[in-house]
mmCIF entry with sequence, helices, sheets and N, C-alpha, C, O atoms, coordinates in Angstrom:
data_MODEL
# 
_entry.id   MODEL 
# 
_entity.id                         1 
_entity.type                       polymer 
_entity.pdbx_number_of_molecules   1 
# 
_entity_poly.entity_id                      1 
_entity_poly.type                           'polypeptide(L)' 
_entity_poly.nstd_linkage                   no 
_entity_poly.nstd_monomer                   no 
_entity_poly.pdbx_seq_one_letter_code       
;(UNK)(UNK)(UNK)(UNK)(UNK)(UNK)(UNK)(UNK)(UNK)(UNK)(UNK)(UNK)(UNK)(UNK)(UNK)(UNK)
(UNK)(UNK)(UNK)(UNK)(UNK)(UNK)(UNK)(UNK)(UNK)(UNK)(UNK)(UNK)(UNK)(UNK)(UNK)(UNK)
(UNK)(UNK)(UNK)(UNK)(UNK)(UNK)(UNK)(UNK)(UNK)(UNK)(UNK)(UNK)
;
_entity_poly.pdbx_seq_one_letter_code_can   XXXXXXXXXXXXXXXXXXXXXXXXXXXXXXXXXXXXXXXXXXXX 
_entity_poly.pdbx_strand_id                 A 
# 
loop_
_entity_poly_seq.entity_id 
_entity_poly_seq.num 
_entity_poly_seq.mon_id 
_entity_poly_seq.hetero 
1 1  UNK n 
1 2  UNK n 
1 3  UNK n 
1 4  UNK n 
1 5  UNK n 
1 6  UNK n 
1 7  UNK n 
1 8  UNK n 
1 9  UNK n 
1 10 UNK n 
1 11 UNK n 
1 12 UNK n 
1 13 UNK n 
1 14 UNK n 
1 15 UNK n 
1 16 UNK n 
1 17 UNK n 
1 18 UNK n 
1 19 UNK n 
1 20 UNK n 
1 21 UNK n 
1 22 UNK n 
1 23 UNK n 
1 24 UNK n 
1 25 UNK n 
1 26 UNK n 
1 27 UNK n 
1 28 UNK n 
1 29 UNK n 
1 30 UNK n 
1 31 UNK n 
1 32 UNK n 
1 33 UNK n 
1 34 UNK n 
1 35 UNK n 
1 36 UNK n 
1 37 UNK n 
1 38 UNK n 
1 39 UNK n 
1 40 UNK n 
1 41 UNK n 
1 42 UNK n 
1 43 UNK n 
1 44 UNK n 
# 
_struct_asym.id          A 
_struct_asym.entity_id   1 
# 
loop_
_struct_conf.conf_type_id 
_struct_conf.id 
_struct_conf.pdbx_PDB_helix_id 
_struct_conf.beg_label_comp_id 
_struct_conf.beg_label_asym_id 
_struct_conf.beg_label_seq_id 
_struct_conf.pdbx_beg_PDB_ins_code 
_struct_conf.end_label_comp_id 
_struct_conf.end_label_asym_id 
_struct_conf.end_label_seq_id 
_struct_conf.pdbx_end_PDB_ins_code 
_struct_conf.beg_auth_comp_id 
_struct_conf.beg_auth_asym_id 
_struct_conf.beg_auth_seq_id 
_struct_conf.end_auth_comp_id 
_struct_conf.end_auth_asym_id 
_struct_conf.end_auth_seq_id 
_struct_conf.pdbx_PDB_helix_class 
_struct_conf.details 
_struct_conf.pdbx_PDB_helix_length 
HELX_P HELX_P1 AA1 UNK A 3  ? UNK A 5  ? UNK A 3  UNK A 5  5 ? 3  
HELX_P HELX_P2 AA2 UNK A 19 ? UNK A 31 ? UNK A 19 UNK A 31 1 ? 13 
# 
_struct_conf_type.id          HELX_P 
_struct_conf_type.criteria    ? 
_struct_conf_type.reference   ? 
# 
loop_
_atom_site.group_PDB 
_atom_site.id 
_atom_site.type_symbol 
_atom_site.label_atom_id 
_atom_site.label_alt_id 
_atom_site.label_comp_id 
_atom_site.label_asym_id 
_atom_site.label_entity_id 
_atom_site.label_seq_id 
_atom_site.pdbx_PDB_ins_code 
_atom_site.Cartn_x 
_atom_site.Cartn_y 
_atom_site.Cartn_z 
_atom_site.occupancy 
_atom_site.B_iso_or_equiv 
_atom_site.pdbx_formal_charge 
_atom_site.auth_seq_id 
_atom_site.auth_comp_id 
_atom_site.auth_asym_id 
_atom_site.auth_atom_id 
_atom_site.pdbx_PDB_model_num 
ATOM 1   N N  . UNK A 1 1  ? 156.038 224.619 -64.143 1.00 0.00 ? 1  UNK A N  1 
ATOM 2   C CA . UNK A 1 1  ? 157.384 224.272 -64.844 1.00 0.00 ? 1  UNK A CA 1 
ATOM 3   C C  . UNK A 1 1  ? 158.014 223.020 -64.172 1.00 0.00 ? 1  UNK A C  1 
ATOM 4   O O  . UNK A 1 1  ? 158.060 222.935 -62.945 1.00 0.00 ? 1  UNK A O  1 
ATOM 5   N N  . UNK A 1 2  ? 158.453 222.141 -64.912 1.00 0.00 ? 2  UNK A N  1 
ATOM 6   C CA . UNK A 1 2  ? 159.092 220.971 -64.263 1.00 0.00 ? 2  UNK A CA 1 
ATOM 7   C C  . UNK A 1 2  ? 160.538 221.373 -63.834 1.00 0.00 ? 2  UNK A C  1 
ATOM 8   O O  . UNK A 1 2  ? 161.288 221.906 -64.652 1.00 0.00 ? 2  UNK A O  1 
ATOM 9   N N  . UNK A 1 3  ? 160.887 221.148 -62.700 1.00 0.00 ? 3  UNK A N  1 
ATOM 10  C CA . UNK A 1 3  ? 162.313 221.402 -62.266 1.00 0.00 ? 3  UNK A CA 1 
ATOM 11  C C  . UNK A 1 3  ? 163.419 220.887 -63.234 1.00 0.00 ? 3  UNK A C  1 
ATOM 12  O O  . UNK A 1 3  ? 164.406 221.575 -63.497 1.00 0.00 ? 3  UNK A O  1 
ATOM 13  N N  . UNK A 1 4  ? 163.203 219.600 -63.770 1.00 0.00 ? 4  UNK A N  1 
ATOM 14  C CA . UNK A 1 4  ? 164.268 219.083 -64.613 1.00 0.00 ? 4  UNK A CA 1 
ATOM 15  C C  . UNK A 1 4  ? 164.199 219.536 -65.989 1.00 0.00 ? 4  UNK A C  1 
ATOM 16  O O  . UNK A 1 4  ? 164.933 219.020 -66.833 1.00 0.00 ? 4  UNK A O  1 
ATOM 17  N N  . UNK A 1 5  ? 163.252 220.603 -66.335 1.00 0.00 ? 5  UNK A N  1 
ATOM 18  C CA . UNK A 1 5  ? 163.257 221.272 -67.593 1.00 0.00 ? 5  UNK A CA 1 
ATOM 19  C C  . UNK A 1 5  ? 164.187 222.510 -67.605 1.00 0.00 ? 5  UNK A C  1 
ATOM 20  O O  . UNK A 1 5  ? 164.422 223.154 -68.628 1.00 0.00 ? 5  UNK A O  1 
ATOM 21  N N  . UNK A 1 6  ? 164.668 222.776 -66.444 1.00 0.00 ? 6  UNK A N  1 
ATOM 22  C CA . UNK A 1 6  ? 165.554 223.959 -66.271 1.00 0.00 ? 6  UNK A CA 1 
ATOM 23  C C  . UNK A 1 6  ? 166.998 223.670 -66.771 1.00 0.00 ? 6  UNK A C  1 
ATOM 24  O O  . UNK A 1 6  ? 167.455 222.528 -66.709 1.00 0.00 ? 6  UNK A O  1 
ATOM 25  N N  . UNK A 1 7  ? 167.698 224.698 -67.258 1.00 0.00 ? 7  UNK A N  1 
ATOM 26  C CA . UNK A 1 7  ? 169.052 224.500 -67.468 1.00 0.00 ? 7  UNK A CA 1 
ATOM 27  C C  . UNK A 1 7  ? 169.869 224.192 -66.181 1.00 0.00 ? 7  UNK A C  1 
ATOM 28  O O  . UNK A 1 7  ? 169.450 224.611 -65.103 1.00 0.00 ? 7  UNK A O  1 
ATOM 29  N N  . UNK A 1 8  ? 170.879 223.562 -66.246 1.00 0.00 ? 8  UNK A N  1 
ATOM 30  C CA . UNK A 1 8  ? 171.717 223.307 -65.137 1.00 0.00 ? 8  UNK A CA 1 
ATOM 31  C C  . UNK A 1 8  ? 172.154 224.718 -64.278 1.00 0.00 ? 8  UNK A C  1 
ATOM 32  O O  . UNK A 1 8  ? 172.744 225.637 -64.847 1.00 0.00 ? 8  UNK A O  1 
ATOM 33  N N  . UNK A 1 9  ? 171.841 224.761 -63.044 1.00 0.00 ? 9  UNK A N  1 
ATOM 34  C CA . UNK A 1 9  ? 172.162 225.881 -62.203 1.00 0.00 ? 9  UNK A CA 1 
ATOM 35  C C  . UNK A 1 9  ? 171.053 226.933 -62.157 1.00 0.00 ? 9  UNK A C  1 
ATOM 36  O O  . UNK A 1 9  ? 171.120 227.868 -61.359 1.00 0.00 ? 9  UNK A O  1 
ATOM 37  N N  . UNK A 1 10 ? 170.021 226.783 -63.018 1.00 0.00 ? 10 UNK A N  1 
ATOM 38  C CA . UNK A 1 10 ? 168.892 227.705 -62.852 1.00 0.00 ? 10 UNK A CA 1 
ATOM 39  C C  . UNK A 1 10 ? 167.958 227.308 -61.769 1.00 0.00 ? 10 UNK A C  1 
ATOM 40  O O  . UNK A 1 10 ? 167.832 226.146 -61.382 1.00 0.00 ? 10 UNK A O  1 
ATOM 41  N N  . UNK A 1 11 ? 167.315 228.321 -61.302 1.00 0.00 ? 11 UNK A N  1 
ATOM 42  C CA . UNK A 1 11 ? 166.323 228.120 -60.186 1.00 0.00 ? 11 UNK A CA 1 
ATOM 43  C C  . UNK A 1 11 ? 164.989 228.802 -60.676 1.00 0.00 ? 11 UNK A C  1 
ATOM 44  O O  . UNK A 1 11 ? 165.010 229.924 -61.181 1.00 0.00 ? 11 UNK A O  1 
ATOM 45  N N  . UNK A 1 12 ? 163.817 228.074 -60.504 1.00 0.00 ? 12 UNK A N  1 
ATOM 46  C CA . UNK A 1 12 ? 162.461 228.693 -60.769 1.00 0.00 ? 12 UNK A CA 1 
ATOM 47  C C  . UNK A 1 12 ? 161.927 229.067 -59.539 1.00 0.00 ? 12 UNK A C  1 
ATOM 48  O O  . UNK A 1 12 ? 161.894 228.262 -58.608 1.00 0.00 ? 12 UNK A O  1 
ATOM 49  N N  . UNK A 1 13 ? 161.457 230.331 -59.425 1.00 0.00 ? 13 UNK A N  1 
ATOM 50  C CA . UNK A 1 13 ? 160.746 230.782 -58.319 1.00 0.00 ? 13 UNK A CA 1 
ATOM 51  C C  . UNK A 1 13 ? 159.488 231.316 -58.751 1.00 0.00 ? 13 UNK A C  1 
ATOM 52  O O  . UNK A 1 13 ? 159.455 232.372 -59.383 1.00 0.00 ? 13 UNK A O  1 
ATOM 53  N N  . UNK A 1 14 ? 158.337 230.606 -58.433 1.00 0.00 ? 14 UNK A N  1 
ATOM 54  C CA . UNK A 1 14 ? 157.024 230.868 -58.979 1.00 0.00 ? 14 UNK A CA 1 
ATOM 55  C C  . UNK A 1 14 ? 156.458 232.154 -58.288 1.00 0.00 ? 14 UNK A C  1 
ATOM 56  O O  . UNK A 1 14 ? 156.708 232.363 -57.101 1.00 0.00 ? 14 UNK A O  1 
ATOM 57  N N  . UNK A 1 15 ? 155.773 232.929 -58.956 1.00 0.00 ? 15 UNK A N  1 
ATOM 58  C CA . UNK A 1 15 ? 155.192 234.176 -58.525 1.00 0.00 ? 15 UNK A CA 1 
ATOM 59  C C  . UNK A 1 15 ? 156.205 235.220 -57.813 1.00 0.00 ? 15 UNK A C  1 
ATOM 60  O O  . UNK A 1 15 ? 155.872 235.956 -56.884 1.00 0.00 ? 15 UNK A O  1 
ATOM 61  N N  . UNK A 1 16 ? 157.480 235.168 -58.388 1.00 0.00 ? 16 UNK A N  1 
ATOM 62  C CA . UNK A 1 16 ? 158.555 236.057 -57.844 1.00 0.00 ? 16 UNK A CA 1 
ATOM 63  C C  . UNK A 1 16 ? 158.138 237.507 -58.213 1.00 0.00 ? 16 UNK A C  1 
ATOM 64  O O  . UNK A 1 16 ? 158.372 238.414 -57.414 1.00 0.00 ? 16 UNK A O  1 
ATOM 65  N N  . UNK A 1 17 ? 157.540 237.747 -59.376 1.00 0.00 ? 17 UNK A N  1 
ATOM 66  C CA . UNK A 1 17 ? 157.106 239.004 -59.737 1.00 0.00 ? 17 UNK A CA 1 
ATOM 67  C C  . UNK A 1 17 ? 155.542 239.067 -59.787 1.00 0.00 ? 17 UNK A C  1 
ATOM 68  O O  . UNK A 1 17 ? 154.864 238.227 -60.379 1.00 0.00 ? 17 UNK A O  1 
ATOM 69  N N  . UNK A 1 18 ? 155.079 240.045 -59.170 1.00 0.00 ? 18 UNK A N  1 
ATOM 70  C CA . UNK A 1 18 ? 153.594 240.194 -59.118 1.00 0.00 ? 18 UNK A CA 1 
ATOM 71  C C  . UNK A 1 18 ? 153.036 240.615 -60.600 1.00 0.00 ? 18 UNK A C  1 
ATOM 72  O O  . UNK A 1 18 ? 153.769 241.183 -61.410 1.00 0.00 ? 18 UNK A O  1 
ATOM 73  N N  . UNK A 1 19 ? 151.734 240.299 -60.868 1.00 0.00 ? 19 UNK A N  1 
ATOM 74  C CA . UNK A 1 19 ? 151.257 240.786 -62.092 1.00 0.00 ? 19 UNK A CA 1 
ATOM 75  C C  . UNK A 1 19 ? 151.347 242.388 -62.327 1.00 0.00 ? 19 UNK A C  1 
ATOM 76  O O  . UNK A 1 19 ? 151.448 242.901 -63.441 1.00 0.00 ? 19 UNK A O  1 
ATOM 77  N N  . UNK A 1 20 ? 151.298 243.049 -61.183 1.00 0.00 ? 20 UNK A N  1 
ATOM 78  C CA . UNK A 1 20 ? 151.456 244.542 -61.312 1.00 0.00 ? 20 UNK A CA 1 
ATOM 79  C C  . UNK A 1 20 ? 152.903 244.891 -61.700 1.00 0.00 ? 20 UNK A C  1 
ATOM 80  O O  . UNK A 1 20 ? 153.139 245.690 -62.606 1.00 0.00 ? 20 UNK A O  1 
ATOM 81  N N  . UNK A 1 21 ? 153.842 244.288 -61.011 1.00 0.00 ? 21 UNK A N  1 
ATOM 82  C CA . UNK A 1 21 ? 155.283 244.440 -61.331 1.00 0.00 ? 21 UNK A CA 1 
ATOM 83  C C  . UNK A 1 21 ? 155.534 244.027 -62.741 1.00 0.00 ? 21 UNK A C  1 
ATOM 84  O O  . UNK A 1 21 ? 156.277 244.713 -63.444 1.00 0.00 ? 21 UNK A O  1 
ATOM 85  N N  . UNK A 1 22 ? 154.951 242.930 -63.207 1.00 0.00 ? 22 UNK A N  1 
ATOM 86  C CA . UNK A 1 22 ? 155.166 242.356 -64.602 1.00 0.00 ? 22 UNK A CA 1 
ATOM 87  C C  . UNK A 1 22 ? 154.686 243.469 -65.664 1.00 0.00 ? 22 UNK A C  1 
ATOM 88  O O  . UNK A 1 22 ? 155.339 243.750 -66.669 1.00 0.00 ? 22 UNK A O  1 
ATOM 89  N N  . UNK A 1 23 ? 153.527 244.033 -65.331 1.00 0.00 ? 23 UNK A N  1 
ATOM 90  C CA . UNK A 1 23 ? 152.995 244.974 -66.298 1.00 0.00 ? 23 UNK A CA 1 
ATOM 91  C C  . UNK A 1 23 ? 153.861 246.295 -66.343 1.00 0.00 ? 23 UNK A C  1 
ATOM 92  O O  . UNK A 1 23 ? 154.038 246.893 -67.404 1.00 0.00 ? 23 UNK A O  1 
ATOM 93  N N  . UNK A 1 24 ? 154.343 246.683 -65.249 1.00 0.00 ? 24 UNK A N  1 
ATOM 94  C CA . UNK A 1 24 ? 155.230 247.853 -65.117 1.00 0.00 ? 24 UNK A CA 1 
ATOM 95  C C  . UNK A 1 24 ? 156.588 247.574 -65.807 1.00 0.00 ? 24 UNK A C  1 
ATOM 96  O O  . UNK A 1 24 ? 157.142 248.453 -66.467 1.00 0.00 ? 24 UNK A O  1 
ATOM 97  N N  . UNK A 1 25 ? 157.038 246.517 -65.668 1.00 0.00 ? 25 UNK A N  1 
ATOM 98  C CA . UNK A 1 25 ? 158.418 246.163 -66.301 1.00 0.00 ? 25 UNK A CA 1 
ATOM 99  C C  . UNK A 1 25 ? 158.173 246.086 -67.847 1.00 0.00 ? 25 UNK A C  1 
ATOM 100 O O  . UNK A 1 25 ? 158.931 246.676 -68.617 1.00 0.00 ? 25 UNK A O  1 
ATOM 101 N N  . UNK A 1 26 ? 157.137 245.373 -68.277 1.00 0.00 ? 26 UNK A N  1 
ATOM 102 C CA . UNK A 1 26 ? 156.769 245.215 -69.650 1.00 0.00 ? 26 UNK A CA 1 
ATOM 103 C C  . UNK A 1 26 ? 156.671 246.719 -70.247 1.00 0.00 ? 26 UNK A C  1 
ATOM 104 O O  . UNK A 1 26 ? 157.246 247.000 -71.298 1.00 0.00 ? 26 UNK A O  1 
ATOM 105 N N  . UNK A 1 27 ? 155.948 247.624 -69.556 1.00 0.00 ? 27 UNK A N  1 
ATOM 106 C CA . UNK A 1 27 ? 155.727 248.974 -70.135 1.00 0.00 ? 27 UNK A CA 1 
ATOM 107 C C  . UNK A 1 27 ? 157.081 249.730 -70.173 1.00 0.00 ? 27 UNK A C  1 
ATOM 108 O O  . UNK A 1 27 ? 157.298 250.489 -71.118 1.00 0.00 ? 27 UNK A O  1 
ATOM 109 N N  . UNK A 1 28 ? 157.927 249.576 -69.272 1.00 0.00 ? 28 UNK A N  1 
ATOM 110 C CA . UNK A 1 28 ? 159.310 250.149 -69.300 1.00 0.00 ? 28 UNK A CA 1 
ATOM 111 C C  . UNK A 1 28 ? 160.077 249.697 -70.496 1.00 0.00 ? 28 UNK A C  1 
ATOM 112 O O  . UNK A 1 28 ? 160.702 250.494 -71.195 1.00 0.00 ? 28 UNK A O  1 
ATOM 113 N N  . UNK A 1 29 ? 160.030 248.490 -70.716 1.00 0.00 ? 29 UNK A N  1 
ATOM 114 C CA . UNK A 1 29 ? 160.757 247.759 -71.873 1.00 0.00 ? 29 UNK A CA 1 
ATOM 115 C C  . UNK A 1 29 ? 160.210 248.254 -73.230 1.00 0.00 ? 29 UNK A C  1 
ATOM 116 O O  . UNK A 1 29 ? 160.943 248.529 -74.179 1.00 0.00 ? 29 UNK A O  1 
ATOM 117 N N  . UNK A 1 30 ? 158.913 248.341 -73.246 1.00 0.00 ? 30 UNK A N  1 
ATOM 118 C CA . UNK A 1 30 ? 158.389 248.788 -74.582 1.00 0.00 ? 30 UNK A CA 1 
ATOM 119 C C  . UNK A 1 30 ? 158.522 250.222 -74.769 1.00 0.00 ? 30 UNK A C  1 
ATOM 120 O O  . UNK A 1 30 ? 158.478 250.628 -75.930 1.00 0.00 ? 30 UNK A O  1 
ATOM 121 N N  . UNK A 1 31 ? 158.681 251.082 -73.800 1.00 0.00 ? 31 UNK A N  1 
ATOM 122 C CA . UNK A 1 31 ? 159.011 252.449 -73.891 1.00 0.00 ? 31 UNK A CA 1 
ATOM 123 C C  . UNK A 1 31 ? 160.563 252.825 -74.241 1.00 0.00 ? 31 UNK A C  1 
ATOM 124 O O  . UNK A 1 31 ? 160.887 253.931 -74.672 1.00 0.00 ? 31 UNK A O  1 
ATOM 125 N N  . UNK A 1 32 ? 161.401 251.844 -74.019 1.00 0.00 ? 32 UNK A N  1 
ATOM 126 C CA . UNK A 1 32 ? 162.766 251.995 -74.413 1.00 0.00 ? 32 UNK A CA 1 
ATOM 127 C C  . UNK A 1 32 ? 162.919 252.004 -75.843 1.00 0.00 ? 32 UNK A C  1 
ATOM 128 O O  . UNK A 1 32 ? 162.079 251.398 -76.508 1.00 0.00 ? 32 UNK A O  1 
ATOM 129 N N  . UNK A 1 33 ? 163.966 252.664 -76.473 1.00 0.00 ? 33 UNK A N  1 
ATOM 130 C CA . UNK A 1 33 ? 164.136 252.727 -77.884 1.00 0.00 ? 33 UNK A CA 1 
ATOM 131 C C  . UNK A 1 33 ? 164.437 251.385 -78.499 1.00 0.00 ? 33 UNK A C  1 
ATOM 132 O O  . UNK A 1 33 ? 165.205 250.613 -77.925 1.00 0.00 ? 33 UNK A O  1 
ATOM 133 N N  . UNK A 1 34 ? 163.863 251.077 -79.641 1.00 0.00 ? 34 UNK A N  1 
ATOM 134 C CA . UNK A 1 34 ? 164.219 249.899 -80.461 1.00 0.00 ? 34 UNK A CA 1 
ATOM 135 C C  . UNK A 1 34 ? 165.259 250.210 -81.502 1.00 0.00 ? 34 UNK A C  1 
ATOM 136 O O  . UNK A 1 34 ? 165.191 251.254 -82.151 1.00 0.00 ? 34 UNK A O  1 
ATOM 137 N N  . UNK A 1 35 ? 166.208 249.339 -81.674 1.00 0.00 ? 35 UNK A N  1 
ATOM 138 C CA . UNK A 1 35 ? 167.222 249.522 -82.721 1.00 0.00 ? 35 UNK A CA 1 
ATOM 139 C C  . UNK A 1 35 ? 166.721 248.605 -83.928 1.00 0.00 ? 35 UNK A C  1 
ATOM 140 O O  . UNK A 1 35 ? 166.439 247.411 -83.818 1.00 0.00 ? 35 UNK A O  1 
ATOM 141 N N  . UNK A 1 36 ? 166.664 249.285 -84.979 1.00 0.00 ? 36 UNK A N  1 
ATOM 142 C CA . UNK A 1 36 ? 165.983 248.613 -86.189 1.00 0.00 ? 36 UNK A CA 1 
ATOM 143 C C  . UNK A 1 36 ? 167.004 248.383 -87.346 1.00 0.00 ? 36 UNK A C  1 
ATOM 144 O O  . UNK A 1 36 ? 166.626 248.098 -88.482 1.00 0.00 ? 36 UNK A O  1 
ATOM 145 N N  . UNK A 1 37 ? 168.352 248.525 -86.994 1.00 0.00 ? 37 UNK A N  1 
ATOM 146 C CA . UNK A 1 37 ? 169.427 248.388 -88.008 1.00 0.00 ? 37 UNK A CA 1 
ATOM 147 C C  . UNK A 1 37 ? 169.475 247.047 -88.582 1.00 0.00 ? 37 UNK A C  1 
ATOM 148 O O  . UNK A 1 37 ? 169.803 246.872 -89.756 1.00 0.00 ? 37 UNK A O  1 
ATOM 149 N N  . UNK A 1 38 ? 169.147 246.059 -87.763 1.00 0.00 ? 38 UNK A N  1 
ATOM 150 C CA . UNK A 1 38 ? 169.300 244.615 -88.234 1.00 0.00 ? 38 UNK A CA 1 
ATOM 151 C C  . UNK A 1 38 ? 168.010 244.204 -88.849 1.00 0.00 ? 38 UNK A C  1 
ATOM 152 O O  . UNK A 1 38 ? 167.121 245.027 -89.066 1.00 0.00 ? 38 UNK A O  1 
ATOM 153 N N  . UNK A 1 39 ? 167.893 242.897 -89.142 1.00 0.00 ? 39 UNK A N  1 
ATOM 154 C CA . UNK A 1 39 ? 166.730 242.340 -89.745 1.00 0.00 ? 39 UNK A CA 1 
ATOM 155 C C  . UNK A 1 39 ? 165.558 242.262 -88.912 1.00 0.00 ? 39 UNK A C  1 
ATOM 156 O O  . UNK A 1 39 ? 164.442 241.957 -89.335 1.00 0.00 ? 39 UNK A O  1 
ATOM 157 N N  . UNK A 1 40 ? 165.852 242.561 -87.649 1.00 0.00 ? 40 UNK A N  1 
ATOM 158 C CA . UNK A 1 40 ? 164.775 242.509 -86.578 1.00 0.00 ? 40 UNK A CA 1 
ATOM 159 C C  . UNK A 1 40 ? 164.955 243.626 -85.580 1.00 0.00 ? 40 UNK A C  1 
ATOM 160 O O  . UNK A 1 40 ? 166.039 244.200 -85.475 1.00 0.00 ? 40 UNK A O  1 
ATOM 161 N N  . UNK A 1 41 ? 163.908 243.943 -84.846 1.00 0.00 ? 41 UNK A N  1 
ATOM 162 C CA . UNK A 1 41 ? 164.028 244.969 -83.782 1.00 0.00 ? 41 UNK A CA 1 
ATOM 163 C C  . UNK A 1 41 ? 164.664 244.397 -82.577 1.00 0.00 ? 41 UNK A C  1 
ATOM 164 O O  . UNK A 1 41 ? 164.358 243.249 -82.255 1.00 0.00 ? 41 UNK A O  1 
ATOM 165 N N  . UNK A 1 42 ? 165.583 245.123 -81.821 1.00 0.00 ? 42 UNK A N  1 
ATOM 166 C CA . UNK A 1 42 ? 166.225 244.702 -80.658 1.00 0.00 ? 42 UNK A CA 1 
ATOM 167 C C  . UNK A 1 42 ? 166.286 245.859 -79.647 1.00 0.00 ? 42 UNK A C  1 
ATOM 168 O O  . UNK A 1 42 ? 166.185 247.023 -80.035 1.00 0.00 ? 42 UNK A O  1 
ATOM 169 N N  . UNK A 1 43 ? 166.435 245.573 -78.472 1.00 0.00 ? 43 UNK A N  1 
ATOM 170 C CA . UNK A 1 43 ? 166.690 246.549 -77.346 1.00 0.00 ? 43 UNK A CA 1 
ATOM 171 C C  . UNK A 1 43 ? 167.859 246.009 -76.540 1.00 0.00 ? 43 UNK A C  1 
ATOM 172 O O  . UNK A 1 43 ? 168.046 244.815 -76.305 1.00 0.00 ? 43 UNK A O  1 
ATOM 173 N N  . UNK A 1 44 ? 168.633 247.027 -76.137 1.00 0.00 ? 44 UNK A N  1 
ATOM 174 C CA . UNK A 1 44 ? 169.815 246.682 -75.295 1.00 0.00 ? 44 UNK A CA 1 
ATOM 175 C C  . UNK A 1 44 ? 169.636 247.251 -74.022 1.00 0.00 ? 44 UNK A C  1 
ATOM 176 O O  . UNK A 1 44 ? 170.492 247.098 -73.151 1.00 0.00 ? 44 UNK A O  1 
# 
């Protein structure tokens, strides 16, 4: 990622989350309930 492609004030830290942590976080998010009241699914 190019540093100048970031929004002002944002910082990019490569490899901050390991692949195992990423998989765990994605599984937790997917397991959470989805709200389907709108025209799309959302999670809060």
